[in-house]
Steps between C-alpha positions, in 0.01 A plus 500: 500500500517845658723775367702481825564128454599554135757764602644269767521209255664721239753629755576144618545383141732793419705444816523127424626574146757745637617244758533240226702739283733580791553136599602415143791745542626365833778242472338269756171474308597572140528132399173390658227373267216746461244290690714496815610861452135606509462343845798692633374823342170453679677445835705821484383812681584861434626694802598863548763640736558862592852642496682375813272199560666162533412218262683269742754527781827327568460166682132470400367193327215663313493239221428747220646586163458846348503638148542879502241641261574867562725695731821376656609318814812526716682194634639556849711299741464579869839508673608591853602839353158562340350453156729417209346566159590214266326609181184632342274285283313666212160407369473175305717317754406163650609444860463197725464196276679274749256604772228317307683169535598481863470656842803726522555824680577821318862613513398855408216745535326648199313826512333724249742769382198673348133410471498147367260251340582130504366171384527264798487123518507314832685176568178336612320576173806414292545162667132409473509580129821299459317198647264524200796517259782287646668476160589870530751449783791416266427823311502701824824338611661563162388865499646562846828329412527709184437819700771418755743416219416818306542714812839351581616523140394867486688566823816335365489696176400840639600523865760240599797732444363761741389258771802275550388393848161394363648304210694288749165391645350436155381170365132531576421320175699202630239423768 
């Protein structure tokens, strides 16, 4: 084996191990058995975005989920009056889990607030891997339900009193 090949193999092995470590922290994957988790770690790709570049745009169906490794991203909603900044996401945030399950359009745009590195998994790769491990679907469903519930509970505890109009439209966890 040449020295060049050894360096490439070492880099691939290190990146795989990092992907595996990250996936173990993400709510959607954290309960997966290690053998299936290794497949998903292999399917992830690392991508870099410069400040101001879009990860995705409103109304797109890009079919990707992102884990922010470094940097931050800004969530934006396009309105007739221009861009409305919704919030900033820091590193170690997972975005887009539901995009892996179904063809849905984005309700927001997400762009790099600073230079950004992400771990990216496409719907196509996710669904092909899920075909190999159909027993994982209840775990995925449970993880998503728990996330929706936790989000709504957090909102009720920390924000409901300041957003009375929003609380009247609450009940997302009742779906």
